N, C-alpha and C positions, 0 to 999 in steps of 0.2 A: 732868422731865416724865413723868407716868405715862400708861398707856394710856387711863384714863378721861378725862383732860383732852384727849388727842388725839381721842378719839371725840366728845367734846362739841364741840370746836372744828370738827371736820369736819361734824357734824350741824347745828350752828347757823349756821356761816358758809360751809359748802361747801368749806372747805379747811383744812389745817393744815400746820405745818412740822415736819419730823422730821430727826434725824440718820440718814443712810442709808449713806453710803460713807466709807471711810477715805481718807487722802491717797494711799496707794499704789494703791488701786482707781481713784481719779480719774485718776491718772497713766496707768494702763493703758488706761483708756477713751479718754483723749486720744491715746495711741499708736495705738489701733485706728482712730480717726477719721483720723489722719494717713495710716495705711496705706491706708485706703479712698480718701482723696482722691488719693493718688499712683497708686492703681490706676485710678481713674476718669479722671485727667488724664494721658494718655499721648502726646497729639499735640504738645504744646509743652513748654517747660521752665520754665513759670511757677512750678511748685510744687516744683521739684527740690531746693531747699534748705530746705523746710519741716520744722520740728522742734519739740520741746516748748518750746524757749526762745523761738521767734519765732511760735508759733501765734497768739498774741494780736495779732500785727501782720499777720495775713492780708490785711487791707485795704491794706497798704502794698505788696503785691506787684503791685498795679495790673493785676489779671487782667481781660482784656476781658469785658464784661458777657455776651456770648454764651457764652463758656467757663464763666464762673461759673454761669450758669443751667443749662448742660448738665450740669455735674458735681454740681449740687445739686438736680436735678429729683426730684420725688416718688418716681418709680419706682426710684431708686438711693440715695436719701439715708438710708441705714440702716447699722448695724453689727451683727454677730452677738455674742451673749453666750455665754460658755462655760457648761457645765453647772454648774460650781462657783459661778459668780456667780448663776445662776438659783436654785440651791439656797439660796444666801445670802439672796437677796431673799425667797424663799418662807418663810424662817424669821424674818424681821424681825417682832418682836413688835408694833410699832405698825401695820404693814401688816396683819398677821393680825387684830388687834383691830378695825381699821376694816372689813375685809371681813366679819367675823363680825357686827358691829353693823349693817351695811348689808344684807347678803345672808343672814345666818344660817349662813354657812360661809366657808371661806377657800380653796376649791378654784379656783385660777386658772391661766391660761396666758398667758405673755408673747408677744404677737403684734405684728407690724408690719403695718398695713393701709394700702395706698395707695388705689387705686380698686377698690371691690368689683365695679364693672361690668366692669373689666378683669381681675378675679380676682387682684389684687395682694395676696396674703396670704402672710406668712412667719412661721414660728414661731421663738421664742427670738431675736428680732431687735428692736432699738429704733431709733427715728428720731433723727437729730441735725440741728441747725440751726446755721447760721452767719449772724450778723447784724453787718454792718459799721457802724462808728460814723458816723452822719450823721443830722441831724434830718430831712433830706429823703429819706433812703434808705428810703422807705416800702415799697418792694418786698421788703425783707428781713424784713418783719414781716407776719404774717397779720392780717386785720381781726378785729373782734369776732365771736366764735363760741363754740360749746360743742362738746365732744367727743362728745356724744350721737349725732350723726348720722354714724356711722362710715363711712368710705370713700365719702362722697357720697350715702349712702342715708339716707332719713328713718327715724328710730327713736324710739319713744316709751317704751322700756323703760329706766328710770333705774337699773336694776341691771346694766346691760350691761358696765360697766367702771369702773375707777378709774385715774386718770392720775398719774404722778409726773413732775414737771418738775425736772430737775437741772441747775443751771448748772455748767459746768466752768471757764469764764473769764467774769468779770463777775458780781458778787454784790450790789452795792448798788442803790439805787433808780434809778440811771441805766441799769441793765442788766436788772433783774429782770422777772419776768412781771407784766403788767398785768392785774388781775382785779377783779371786782365782788363783794364779800362779800354773801352771802345771796341772790345772783341764781340760785342753784340751786333755790330754793323754788318760784317760779311756773313755769308752762308757757310756753315762748316760741313764739308762733305762727310757723309756717313761711312765712306770707305776708309776713313782714318780712325775708325773705332778699333780697339784691340779686344780680343776675346777675353771674357772674364766670367766668373761664377755669380756675380751680383746682378741686380736688376738694372743698375745704372750703366749707361753706355759711356765708356771712358775713351778719351782720345790718346793716340800714340804720342810719345815724347817728340818724335820727329816732326809732328804736326805743329806743336805749340812751342818748340824750343827757342824760337826767335821772337816770341811775344814777350812783352813786359808785364810783369805781375807785381802787385803790391798788397800789403795787408794793412787796412785802415785801422787807426787807433780809435776806439770807442769809449764811451762812458756808460755807466750802469743805466739801463733803461733805453739806450739808443739801439737802433736797428739799421742794418744795411738792406735797403730795398733795391732789388736788382731785376733786370730784364731776363726773360727766359732763355735768350740766346747768348747771354754773357758767359764766357768761359771762367770757371773757378774750380777750386779743389786743391789737393795736395796741401791742405791746411794743417801741416804737422804741428803738434803741440811741443814747442821747445822751451816752455816755461817750467815752473816747479810744481804747479797745482794741476789738478784734473780740470779740463775745460768742459763746461756744460753749456749746451746751446739748444735752441729750438728753431725750427723752420716752419714758418707760416706760409702756406701757399693759397693765394687768392685766385681762384679760377674764374674765368670769364663766364658768367652765368648765361649769357646770351649766345655762347658759342660752345656747345657741348658735343659737337660732332666728333671731336678727337677721341672720345671714349670708344668709338666704333672703328677707329683706324686699324687696318690690318698690318701685321708685321711685314 
């Protein structure tokens, strides 16, 4: 696949799939997630035997829901990326090509944003998610939304960021990101949000019920790169293993005015 094809897919469909990480890089990221989980969960011994071999069986540890929610709350659900990996990402030819075609430059910063209202912003940090296997485990999947409205703030600037969704465990259609191709093109009215307790602004079912969604099949090391206005979510894990994934958000460094947007 060449850069022109990647750019075309991103522009036309709102997303594309690229090769992003090596097997060893994926392993290191998983190790960092395990370290973070062990650091967060210090009051009990539920995670004491967690390792690379049994990470996919996280759901079998039977962690009490209260503890699960506590260690995976928005304000702490992230890992740091070292400078070498940040440099590696900034030099990815597909990512550079997408940024240039969308923004006219590829000057980005990798930030993690929780709640802007609470000033939860960290640099060189990416969020991770753990989704347990169960058709009824809907609380492990965020509803249909777009990444445009960063940190719970309403934003209209479609050049604000580009997101990379990278599965670490779980790659087929039972685990993959649920997204709506071409949904990045229209503007999505904010009066179709439903009230919730999370930072993410989720759309009502009546708004997206007639849209087509799909779940791309990926290989280890691949990532879905998608537009900030692309509708995605309800990515329920209907497989047999725990899904582990990271979200890398590349913010437009030349356009930081959105940080000051009022609600």
